[in-house]
Backbone bond lengths (Angstrom), bond angles and torsions (degrees), N, CA, C in turn:
res aa  C-N    CA-C-N  psi(-1)  N-CA   C-N-CA  omega(-1)  CA-C   N-CA-C  phi
1 X - - - 1.468 - - 1.525 108.70 -
2 X 1.321 115.87 131.90 1.457 120.11 -179.98 1.519 110.22 -70.34
3 X 1.346 114.96 162.75 1.468 119.86 179.24 1.524 110.17 -61.60
4 X 1.352 116.12 -38.69 1.470 120.47 -178.47 1.534 110.04 -64.13
5 X 1.338 116.80 -46.01 1.463 120.66 179.89 1.526 110.33 -64.51
6 X 1.324 116.05 -41.06 1.457 120.05 179.21 1.521 111.01 -60.45
7 X 1.347 116.02 -40.84 1.470 121.16 179.64 1.522 110.69 -63.87
8 X 1.335 117.03 -44.48 1.466 121.21 -179.06 1.520 110.72 -63.06
9 X 1.349 115.75 -44.69 1.460 120.18 179.51 1.521 110.62 -62.78
10 X 1.328 116.60 -40.60 1.468 120.83 -179.74 1.519 110.96 -63.76
11 X 1.337 116.13 -44.85 1.469 120.26 179.68 1.521 110.30 -62.93
12 X 1.339 116.44 -43.65 1.464 120.05 179.06 1.517 111.12 -62.63
13 X 1.312 117.07 -37.19 1.461 121.01 179.27 1.517 111.10 -64.74
14 X 1.330 115.54 -38.60 1.465 120.34 178.35 1.513 110.24 -62.89
15 X 1.357 117.10 -45.59 1.460 120.72 179.97 1.525 111.29 -63.98
16 X 1.315 117.33 -39.40 1.460 121.00 177.71 1.524 110.21 -63.16
17 X 1.323 116.35 -43.88 1.460 120.71 179.45 1.515 111.22 -62.07
18 X 1.340 116.36 -41.32 1.456 120.25 178.54 1.511 111.04 -64.59
19 X 1.344 116.37 -39.08 1.458 120.73 179.85 1.518 110.87 -64.34
20 X 1.343 115.88 -41.29 1.451 120.70 -178.44 1.526 111.00 -68.86
21 X 1.339 116.79 -39.34 1.456 120.52 -174.95 1.522 113.01 -81.73
22 X 1.339 118.02 -15.77 1.459 120.67 -179.00 1.520 110.09 -62.44
23 X 1.334 116.44 133.01 1.461 121.88 179.54 1.521 109.39 -115.38
24 X 1.316 115.90 141.58 1.455 121.26 -170.82 1.522 111.11 -138.98
25 X 1.325 115.39 143.86 1.459 121.03 167.45 1.524 107.02 -97.02
26 X 1.331 116.35 119.01 1.460 122.11 179.87 1.530 108.77 -97.52
27 X 1.335 116.17 119.00 1.458 121.53 177.87 1.528 108.92 -105.22
28 X 1.315 116.80 117.85 1.459 121.56 177.80 1.526 107.80 -115.69
29 X 1.329 117.32 112.18 1.455 120.34 179.80 1.521 110.11 -119.57
30 X 1.312 115.76 126.65 1.459 122.84 172.90 1.524 107.17 -118.36
31 X 1.331 116.34 107.64 1.458 121.54 -172.94 1.523 109.55 -129.07
32 X 1.328 116.11 122.68 1.461 122.88 -176.92 1.525 109.97 -80.34
33 X 1.314 116.30 91.40 1.466 121.46 -177.71 1.530 113.25 -92.36
34 X 1.342 117.88 -1.06 1.458 120.80 -176.39 1.526 113.03 -111.03
35 X 1.311 118.44 2.72 1.461 120.75 -178.38 1.527 110.69 -62.45
36 X 1.330 116.39 139.17 1.463 120.59 -175.52 1.521 112.51 -68.32
37 X 1.329 117.86 -23.98 1.459 120.76 -178.34 1.525 112.86 -95.31
38 X 1.318 117.26 -46.39 1.468 120.44 -171.80 1.526 113.16 -123.53
39 X 1.324 117.65 13.66 1.459 120.77 -178.47 1.516 113.08 -59.00
40 X 1.321 117.69 -41.60 1.461 120.37 -179.04 1.524 111.24 -68.31
41 X 1.347 116.84 -37.21 1.462 119.57 175.87 1.525 110.01 -63.05
42 X 1.330 115.91 -40.89 1.463 120.09 -177.27 1.524 112.40 -70.90
43 X 1.333 117.36 -31.27 1.465 120.12 175.43 1.523 110.28 -62.56
44 X 1.319 115.91 -43.31 1.462 118.76 178.51 1.515 111.04 -68.53
45 X 1.341 116.58 -39.92 1.467 119.94 177.79 1.524 110.55 -61.01
46 X 1.326 116.79 -37.86 1.470 121.89 177.25 1.525 110.32 -59.18
47 X 1.316 115.73 -48.59 1.455 120.68 -179.33 1.527 111.88 -63.93
48 X 1.320 116.47 -44.00 1.460 121.22 -179.26 1.527 111.06 -66.12
49 X 1.326 116.43 -42.23 1.463 120.51 -179.69 1.523 111.04 -59.21
50 X 1.328 117.00 -44.23 1.460 120.20 -177.87 1.530 111.61 -70.85
51 X 1.313 116.96 -46.01 1.465 119.16 -174.56 1.522 113.53 -75.78
52 X 1.345 117.28 -31.73 1.462 120.84 -175.13 1.528 113.44 -98.72
53 X 1.330 117.74 -13.19 1.459 118.89 -176.81 1.525 112.71 -131.08
54 X 1.322 117.51 -62.14 1.464 120.81 -173.34 1.525 111.43 -62.10
55 X 1.320 118.06 -49.78 1.465 121.01 -179.62 1.525 111.67 -62.77
56 X 1.323 116.17 -35.61 1.462 120.80 -179.28 1.526 110.74 -67.88
57 X 1.341 116.38 -46.34 1.464 120.15 179.38 1.526 110.45 -62.65
58 X 1.338 116.64 -42.33 1.466 119.87 178.62 1.520 111.44 -58.08
59 X 1.308 116.66 -41.17 1.461 120.31 179.34 1.530 111.17 -66.20
60 X 1.331 116.25 -38.73 1.461 120.65 -179.12 1.531 111.63 -66.97
61 X 1.332 116.64 -47.65 1.475 119.24 -175.23 1.524 112.05 -76.62
62 X 1.334 117.28 -19.33 1.471 119.60 177.97 1.521 111.23 -63.88
63 X 1.317 117.10 -24.13 1.465 121.19 178.40 1.527 111.82 -68.51
64 X 1.338 115.85 -15.32 1.464 121.07 176.63 1.521 111.31 -105.03
65 X 1.329 116.58 14.37 1.452 121.33 177.03 1.511 115.18 86.28
66 X 1.312 117.78 6.57 1.466 121.09 -179.57 1.523 111.48 -79.71
67 X 1.313 115.12 139.53 1.457 122.60 172.81 1.529 107.82 -96.47
68 X 1.326 116.97 175.84 1.453 119.64 175.55 1.525 110.28 -141.83
69 X 1.307 114.68 152.36 1.458 121.23 176.80 1.521 108.15 -136.90
70 X 1.327 115.60 133.55 1.464 121.12 -174.84 1.525 110.29 -114.22
71 X 1.327 115.44 130.14 1.460 122.50 173.29 1.528 105.27 -114.17
72 X 1.323 116.31 89.94 1.461 122.72 -173.16 1.526 108.98 -96.12
73 X 1.324 116.57 104.01 1.464 121.53 -173.83 1.529 110.20 -115.02
74 X 1.320 115.75 101.62 1.452 122.43 175.41 1.525 107.30 -141.53
75 X 1.320 116.90 179.96 1.462 121.53 -178.69 1.528 110.55 53.04
76 X 1.326 118.85 -124.52 1.468 121.64 -175.22 1.529 113.30 -70.36
77 X 1.323 117.84 -20.63 1.474 120.21 -179.65 1.523 112.43 -89.27
78 X 1.331 116.59 -0.60 1.460 121.94 178.60 1.527 108.68 -86.35
79 X 1.323 116.72 97.66 1.460 121.07 -178.07 1.529 108.96 -155.35
80 X 1.327 118.25 154.89 1.465 120.39 178.08 1.523 112.03 -64.65
81 X 1.330 116.83 -35.62 1.457 120.21 178.64 1.522 111.31 -62.61
82 X 1.324 116.42 -43.02 1.462 120.15 -179.79 1.522 111.15 -69.97
83 X 1.323 116.50 -32.98 1.465 120.09 177.66 1.528 110.36 -62.00
84 X 1.324 116.17 -47.44 1.462 120.53 178.97 1.527 110.50 -62.34
85 X 1.336 116.46 -41.73 1.470 120.98 -178.09 1.518 111.58 -64.62
86 X 1.336 116.67 -46.76 1.466 120.52 -179.38 1.523 110.55 -60.27
87 X 1.316 116.46 -43.46 1.464 120.30 -178.80 1.521 110.94 -66.58
88 X 1.321 117.11 -45.37 1.467 119.89 -177.34 1.528 112.67 -69.68
89 X 1.336 117.54 -29.93 1.469 120.81 -179.03 1.522 112.77 -83.77
90 X 1.329 117.51 -12.62 1.467 120.87 -175.51 1.526 111.12 -66.02
91 X 1.333 115.91 133.24 1.459 122.31 176.60 1.519 109.25 -123.73
92 X 1.324 115.92 137.18 1.462 120.17 -174.00 1.516 112.25 -135.43
93 X 1.330 115.00 155.90 1.446 122.66 167.54 1.526 109.16 -94.34
94 X 1.307 116.16 167.26 1.463 121.28 -176.27 1.520 113.44 -67.00
95 X 1.334 117.66 -19.59 1.466 121.07 -179.92 1.524 112.50 -101.92
96 X 1.322 117.65 6.91 1.464 121.38 -178.61 1.528 111.43 -76.15
97 X 1.323 114.27 163.21 1.459 123.05 175.85 1.530 107.79 -121.65
98 X 1.320 117.48 137.17 1.465 121.92 175.46 1.526 108.82 -120.28
99 X 1.337 116.63 128.64 1.460 121.47 173.44 1.525 108.05 -125.42
100 X 1.321 116.48 119.42 1.466 123.29 178.40 1.525 107.73 -109.85
101 X 1.347 116.83 126.99 1.468 120.91 -177.74 1.514 108.52 -131.12
102 X 1.329 115.98 116.77 1.463 122.62 -177.69 1.524 110.14 -114.36
103 X 1.331 116.61 130.54 1.463 121.28 171.67 1.523 107.06 -127.29
104 X 1.312 116.50 112.40 1.455 120.60 -178.24 1.510 110.68 -176.84
105 X 1.328 116.23 -160.98 1.455 120.19 178.96 1.526 110.62 -82.28
106 X 1.319 114.80 148.37 1.452 121.06 175.26 1.512 109.59 -145.52
107 X 1.301 116.92 158.50 1.462 120.17 179.35 1.523 109.49 -158.93
108 X 1.315 115.12 171.17 1.452 121.58 173.22 1.523 107.93 -144.91
109 X 1.333 116.86 148.69 1.447 121.82 175.31 1.517 110.94 -85.44
110 X 1.300 116.29 169.68 1.465 120.50 -177.82 1.519 112.20 -64.41
111 X 1.341 116.88 -27.71 1.467 120.06 -179.20 1.524 112.81 -87.73
112 X 1.341 117.25 -8.55 1.460 120.40 -175.60 1.525 113.44 -73.05
113 X 1.340 117.31 -17.64 1.459 120.01 -176.12 1.526 111.32 -62.68
114 X 1.319 117.11 -27.82 1.452 120.69 -179.72 1.531 112.31 -85.64
115 X 1.329 117.41 -14.84 1.468 121.65 -173.86 1.526 112.59 -95.95
116 X 1.303 116.06 -47.76 1.466 120.17 -175.11 1.518 110.03 -157.61
117 X 1.331 116.19 147.89 1.465 118.75 175.90 1.521 111.90 -86.41
118 X 1.331 116.68 -0.16 1.459 120.34 179.99 1.529 110.63 -104.69
119 X 1.333 117.47 148.26 1.468 121.50 -171.44 1.526 113.89 -89.43
120 X 1.330 114.17 -175.30 1.455 122.82 170.13 1.527 108.06 -94.90
121 X 1.328 117.26 141.83 1.468 122.42 171.63 1.528 107.12 -91.49
122 X 1.336 117.05 124.49 1.464 119.94 -172.70 1.518 114.06 -98.83
123 X 1.320 119.45 -13.65 1.474 122.32 178.46 1.526 110.41 50.56
124 X 1.320 115.80 65.10 1.455 120.15 -178.36 1.520 109.34 85.61
125 X 1.310 115.82 -134.06 1.466 120.34 -176.67 1.522 112.18 -107.61
126 X 1.328 117.08 16.24 1.456 120.33 -179.76 1.531 109.52 -86.22
127 X 1.326 114.76 70.50 1.455 120.60 -174.89 1.522 111.44 -61.16
128 X 1.346 115.92 -36.53 1.454 119.40 -177.92 1.524 112.26 -67.00
129 X 1.344 117.60 -14.21 1.459 121.93 179.53 1.529 112.03 -110.95
130 X 1.319 115.89 21.24 1.462 120.14 -179.00 1.526 111.25 -61.18
131 X 1.328 115.35 147.81 1.466 121.55 -179.20 1.530 108.61 -120.32
132 X 1.325 118.46 125.03 1.469 119.76 175.78 1.529 110.58 -60.51
133 X 1.314 115.97 132.48 1.462 119.18 -179.42 1.525 111.20 -63.26
134 X 1.324 116.68 -31.75 1.465 119.83 177.27 1.533 111.25 -66.42
135 X 1.338 117.62 -31.73 1.468 119.85 176.66 1.522 109.96 -64.06
136 X 1.330 116.45 -44.05 1.465 120.75 178.69 1.525 109.98 -58.04
137 X 1.322 115.65 -48.39 1.463 120.13 -177.38 1.526 111.51 -64.94
138 X 1.325 116.47 -44.11 1.469 119.85 -178.83 1.527 111.90 -65.44
139 X 1.324 117.32 -38.73 1.467 120.33 178.38 1.524 111.01 -65.99
140 X 1.318 117.46 -37.59 1.467 120.78 178.00 1.528 110.55 -67.89
141 X 1.316 117.23 -36.00 1.468 120.74 178.05 1.535 111.32 -63.73
142 X 1.315 116.39 -30.36 1.462 120.54 -179.50 1.528 112.68 -70.08
143 X 1.328 117.26 -12.38 1.466 121.02 -178.12 1.520 112.35 -73.02
144 X 1.312 117.44 -13.06 1.463 120.58 175.64 1.514 115.36 81.72
145 X 1.327 118.18 16.78 1.463 121.21 178.84 1.528 110.43 -72.60
146 X 1.314 115.67 160.74 1.461 120.47 179.80 1.526 111.63 -66.65
147 X 1.334 116.30 -42.69 1.464 121.64 -177.07 1.516 109.52 -136.69
148 X 1.332 116.55 133.04 1.458 122.34 177.03 1.521 108.16 -125.26
149 X 1.330 116.33 123.31 1.457 122.29 178.40 1.527 107.88 -122.05
150 X 1.327 116.85 118.52 1.466 122.06 -179.91 1.519 108.77 -117.42
151 X 1.338 116.57 123.74 1.462 121.91 -176.66 1.526 108.98 -125.50
152 X 1.313 116.27 123.58 1.460 121.29 178.69 1.514 110.68 -115.03
153 X 1.328 116.54 114.80 1.456 121.59 177.24 1.525 106.83 -99.46
154 X 1.314 115.69 95.28 1.457 120.79 -175.57 1.518 109.20 -165.46
155 X 1.326 115.84 163.18 1.460 119.98 177.65 1.520 110.18 -68.90
156 X 1.316 114.65 155.34 1.455 121.69 -176.11 1.531 108.90 -130.62
157 X 1.341 115.24 42.48 1.456 122.12 -174.97 1.525 108.87 -140.03
158 X 1.332 118.58 170.96 1.468 119.91 173.56 1.520 110.68 -51.09
159 X 1.303 117.22 142.88 1.454 123.47 -166.99 1.521 113.88 -60.82
160 X 1.326 115.37 130.15 1.460 122.63 173.77 1.520 107.89 -142.94
161 X 1.322 117.10 112.88 1.461 121.40 -179.76 1.532 112.19 -109.82
162 X 1.307 117.72 7.06 1.456 119.25 -167.69 1.510 116.66 -80.49
163 X 1.330 119.81 -11.57 1.456 119.61 -174.83 1.512 111.24 -145.40
164 X 1.316 113.90 160.63 1.462 120.79 175.27 1.522 106.87 -116.04
165 X 1.333 119.82 94.49 1.461 122.40 -173.48 1.516 112.30 -64.86
166 X 1.306 115.49 149.82 1.458 120.68 177.23 1.519 108.41 -154.11
167 X 1.319 116.80 170.03 1.454 121.72 175.07 1.522 108.75 -107.49
168 X 1.318 115.80 166.36 1.461 120.04 -175.70 1.522 112.07 -79.61
169 X 1.301 116.64 -35.11 1.456 120.50 -174.24 1.517 111.76 -111.32
170 X 1.315 115.64 152.18 1.461 120.54 176.29 1.525 109.68 -66.70
171 X 1.313 114.96 135.18 1.466 120.59 -176.31 1.521 109.99 -93.68
172 X 1.307 116.28 128.78 1.462 121.22 175.15 1.520 108.44 -117.74
173 X 1.304 115.85 124.57 1.456 120.61 179.39 1.523 108.61 -91.95
174 X 1.310 116.36 119.56 1.456 119.61 -177.55 1.522 110.31 -73.40
175 X 1.316 115.55 144.11 1.470 121.46 -177.93 1.528 109.66 -86.33
176 X 1.318 116.17 63.19 1.461 120.25 179.10 1.520 109.93 -80.22
177 X 1.312 115.68 160.86 1.452 119.48 179.20 1.523 111.93 -69.92
178 X 1.301 117.01 147.70 1.452 122.65 179.42 1.513 108.56 -121.18
179 X 1.320 115.53 132.80 1.460 119.43 -179.54 1.518 110.91 -68.52
180 X 1.304 115.51 145.72 1.459 119.55 177.74 1.516 110.40 163.24
181 X 1.318 116.25 161.03 1.454 120.48 178.70 1.520 109.86 -76.91
182 X 1.319 116.98 163.27 1.456 121.95 -178.70 1.527 109.64 -76.94
183 X 1.325 115.79 86.33 1.457 122.43 -177.55 1.515 109.60 -131.09
184 X 1.318 117.45 134.67 1.457 120.82 178.91 1.525 109.89 -79.58
185 X 1.327 115.79 165.22 1.454 121.31 178.36 1.522 110.62 -62.09
186 X 1.332 117.18 -43.05 1.463 120.88 179.70 1.518 110.86 -60.08
187 X 1.327 116.72 -42.05 1.460 120.63 179.75 1.525 111.25 -65.85
188 X 1.330 117.09 -36.08 1.458 120.73 179.39 1.521 111.36 -67.69
189 X 1.322 117.08 -37.56 1.459 120.62 179.45 1.528 111.86 -77.37
190 X 1.315 116.85 -45.81 1.463 120.81 -173.34 1.519 113.29 -89.97
191 X 1.320 117.69 -16.85 1.453 120.84 -176.94 1.511 114.44 -99.54
192 X 1.342 116.75 16.61 1.456 120.82 178.24 1.518 110.81 -132.05
193 X 1.303 115.45 147.72 1.457 122.03 176.35 1.527 108.36 -125.38
194 X 1.334 116.41 136.97 1.454 119.65 179.07 1.512 111.20 139.63
195 X 1.336 116.13 -147.45 1.463 119.09 -176.88 1.516 111.36 -149.01
196 X 1.323 114.03 154.51 1.464 123.12 177.07 1.519 107.54 -134.54
197 X 1.334 117.04 132.90 1.457 121.25 173.99 1.520 108.14 -127.44
198 X 1.335 116.19 133.91 1.460 122.01 -174.08 1.524 109.48 -136.13
199 X 1.325 116.83 138.87 1.467 121.45 167.37 1.515 107.51 -122.17
200 X 1.313 117.02 141.61 1.460 121.67 -175.10 1.522 113.27 -69.40
201 X 1.340 117.66 -11.38 1.463 121.18 -179.88 1.520 109.64 -141.81
202 X 1.316 116.73 148.66 1.458 122.34 176.45 1.526 109.47 -80.00
203 X 1.337 117.74 164.06 1.461 120.52 178.81 1.532 112.46 -52.76
204 X 1.326 115.88 132.63 1.452 121.88 -179.18 1.514 114.45 90.14
205 X 1.337 117.54 -3.16 1.468 120.91 -175.62 1.524 111.99 -109.13
206 X 1.343 115.14 151.79 1.453 122.31 172.52 1.530 109.07 -88.43
207 X 1.333 116.53 152.08 1.462 121.76 173.26 1.518 107.20 -100.13
208 X 1.323 117.17 123.62 1.462 121.18 -167.93 1.524 113.27 -113.12
209 X 1.312 114.13 163.81 1.457 120.81 177.20 1.506 110.96 -149.69
210 X 1.322 115.83 168.76 1.453 120.68 -178.64 1.513 110.42 170.99
211 X 1.330 117.54 -156.36 1.467 120.90 -177.23 1.520 112.37 -77.07
212 X 1.320 116.44 136.74 1.460 123.01 173.61 1.523 107.31 -136.61
213 X 1.310 117.67 174.75 1.465 118.63 176.89 1.522 112.62 -78.74
214 X 1.338 116.94 6.09 1.464 121.95 169.51 1.527 110.59 -111.32
215 X 1.315 115.90 12.64 1.463 120.80 -178.81 1.519 111.20 101.01
216 X 1.322 116.07 174.90 1.459 120.64 178.63 1.527 110.01 -69.45
217 X 1.321 116.28 128.73 1.459 121.60 -178.88 1.524 109.06 -170.04
218 X 1.327 117.09 174.87 1.456 119.08 175.88 1.522 109.17 -70.36
219 X 1.340 114.96 144.98 1.455 119.95 -175.18 1.521 112.77 -68.75
220 X 1.339 117.71 -29.96 1.460 119.00 -179.72 1.525 111.08 -64.89
221 X 1.341 117.68 -51.10 1.466 119.88 -179.12 1.516 110.94 -60.99
222 X 1.332 116.03 -39.20 1.471 119.68 177.19 1.527 110.88 -59.18
223 X 1.330 116.24 -48.04 1.461 120.59 179.61 1.524 111.08 -65.82
224 X 1.329 116.07 -40.69 1.462 122.36 -179.46 1.529 111.05 -57.15
225 X 1.335 117.35 -52.22 1.467 119.77 -177.47 1.525 111.70 -72.39
226 X 1.328 117.27 -31.27 1.464 120.26 179.85 1.523 111.01 -68.29
227 X 1.331 116.31 -46.84 1.473 119.81 177.30 1.528 110.97 -64.50
228 X 1.321 115.62 -36.40 1.462 120.35 177.74 1.523 110.87 -60.55
229 X 1.329 116.95 -45.13 1.462 120.48 -177.96 1.521 111.73 -67.48
230 X 1.335 116.55 -34.79 1.462 119.54 177.09 1.524 110.52 -64.59
231 X 1.327 115.61 -46.55 1.464 119.25 179.15 1.525 111.73 -65.88
232 X 1.329 115.93 -35.45 1.461 120.26 178.07 1.527 110.06 -61.63
233 X 1.323 117.07 -44.26 1.460 121.15 -178.36 1.524 111.95 -67.49
234 X 1.340 116.49 -29.60 1.459 120.56 -178.06 1.527 112.96 -95.83
235 X 1.365 115.34 -1.81 1.472 120.61 -178.44 1.525 111.42 53.38
236 X 1.320 115.37 44.51 1.457 121.44 -179.18 1.525 110.72 -132.44
237 X 1.322 116.46 47.39 1.463 118.92 -178.58 1.521 110.13 -83.14
238 X 1.308 114.68 107.23 1.460 122.81 176.82 1.527 106.90 -124.34
239 X 1.338 117.11 127.22 1.463 119.99 -173.12 1.528 112.63 -58.41
240 X 1.314 117.74 -45.83 1.463 120.24 -178.55 1.525 111.41 -61.65
241 X 1.323 116.72 -47.43 1.461 120.94 179.72 1.522 111.24 -65.57
242 X 1.311 115.71 -40.14 1.466 120.95 -179.61 1.525 111.26 -62.15
243 X 1.328 117.27 -51.14 1.462 120.61 -177.68 1.530 111.44 -65.17
244 X 1.302 116.66 -37.32 1.459 120.15 176.82 1.517 110.71 -63.56
245 X 1.321 117.02 -43.29 1.458 121.24 -179.19 1.526 111.37 -66.46
246 X 1.334 116.47 -41.55 1.469 120.04 178.00 1.521 110.45 -61.37
247 X 1.329 116.75 -43.01 1.462 120.78 -179.72 1.528 111.52 -64.62
248 X 1.317 116.80 -47.72 1.462 120.98 -178.14 1.528 111.86 -65.37
249 X 1.348 116.51 -40.77 1.460 120.24 -177.30 1.520 111.29 -71.22
250 X 1.331 117.36 -38.68 1.459 120.48 176.90 1.521 110.49 -61.53
251 X 1.320 116.56 -42.75 1.470 120.36 177.94 1.519 110.99 -62.65
252 X 1.332 116.98 -39.47 1.461 120.74 179.48 1.526 111.37 -65.42
253 X 1.335 116.80 -40.82 1.467 120.90 -178.51 1.522 112.32 -68.07
254 X 1.312 116.68 -27.62 1.464 120.06 -172.53 1.529 113.55 -108.67
255 X 1.309 118.28 10.98 1.470 120.17 -175.75 1.523 112.28 -65.93
256 X 1.333 118.36 -21.11 1.458 120.95 177.31 1.510 112.29 -104.22
257 X 1.323 117.67 33.21 1.468 122.44 -174.28 1.521 111.89 -70.05
258 X 1.345 117.25 159.06 1.465 120.74 177.67 1.521 112.92 -65.99
259 X 1.333 117.65 -13.25 1.458 120.79 177.91 1.533 111.86 -89.43
260 X 1.346 116.73 1.74 1.463 122.16 179.32 1.529 112.23 57.75
261 X 1.306 115.91 29.93 1.465 120.47 178.95 1.529 108.19 -152.26
262 X 1.310 117.03 127.32 1.457 120.17 179.24 1.527 110.21 -67.92
263 X 1.314 114.96 152.37 1.464 122.12 177.27 1.524 108.05 -97.40
264 X 1.313 117.18 115.19 1.460 121.79 -178.17 1.525 109.56 -117.10
265 X 1.313 119.24 108.18 1.467 121.17 178.07 1.526 111.89 -57.10
266 X 1.320 115.36 145.40 1.457 121.66 177.41 1.522 109.23 -118.62
267 X 1.323 117.54 150.32 1.464 119.66 -175.70 1.518 111.08 -159.26
268 X 1.330 114.99 163.45 1.460 123.52 170.70 1.519 107.06 -132.87
269 X 1.319 116.34 130.28 1.469 122.37 -176.67 1.527 109.03 -124.54
270 X 1.323 115.98 113.63 1.462 122.01 -177.95 1.531 109.58 -123.16
271 X 1.311 115.65 91.33 1.460 121.11 -174.39 1.521 111.83 -129.18
272 X 1.325 114.65 154.08 1.456 121.11 169.25 1.525 107.70 -140.66
273 X 1.321 118.26 144.25 1.464 120.90 -177.04 1.524 112.40 -70.46
274 X 1.330 115.52 145.09 1.468 121.78 174.99 1.527 108.40 -136.46
275 X 1.308 115.24 162.84 1.460 120.20 179.08 1.512 110.76 -72.42
276 X 1.318 116.81 136.95 1.461 121.17 177.68 1.524 109.41 -85.34
277 X 1.330 116.43 127.18 1.441 121.67 178.01 1.528 109.43 -105.16
278 X 1.307 116.75 119.69 1.457 120.62 177.97 1.521 108.66 -83.87
279 X 1.327 115.50 124.18 1.456 121.42 -177.29 1.525 109.79 -91.80
280 X 1.290 116.87 118.50 1.473 121.16 -177.83 1.526 111.02 -85.51
């Protein structure tokens, strides 16, 4: 092999090695911002989610050499076909993180209670093209990433599209202390392996929204980012404590709902600690 060929092969090998070792947080958001009932709430939730959570996490994990990639699907790109395509086209390394966040309509049939506690995502009114939320989560798990977090903000009850529920008074979430070990957000994301699946409502419940001190939006996302910021300030981000607090606080905020039933998020958290590798 000539010196020139050897040099080219060596350079190509370096680029391949860099490509393989690169670690990324993949953010996949499908948010229904055009719905006639709750589109405006979802637009604000979209903005709040990115500025108060996604951008913050990206900044935290970048200190460990992690990159990020965003698949932001709303407006015309919010469709079941695009959801399937994005998931199937996604490619990951073993140290990557995947976070899927859906805000839209959801429902379950009367027979679904025996099959799964998670609903179908309907992507507007295209009921015939509904996608089981568990299918989304399971397909993402097959990508081989270190951590997969799937969050569905949608109703988990027989379908009702006729109203946009709200509360009478503006909701303020108090910045109370949250129990947890002294762990940073970056450590919680990069120092765990496994999967988390969350729905904003338990089986039989509606997912609600209304006025908050961050503007009109769904109550789950409001609680999610508020609890996140509290834990961030206290450097006590623990997934189990965080999800428990989000569930309890959402139920507290919605106990006086027009549906006469509090909204209690449900979730499954399957994690084990791993060593964090800082990528230079």
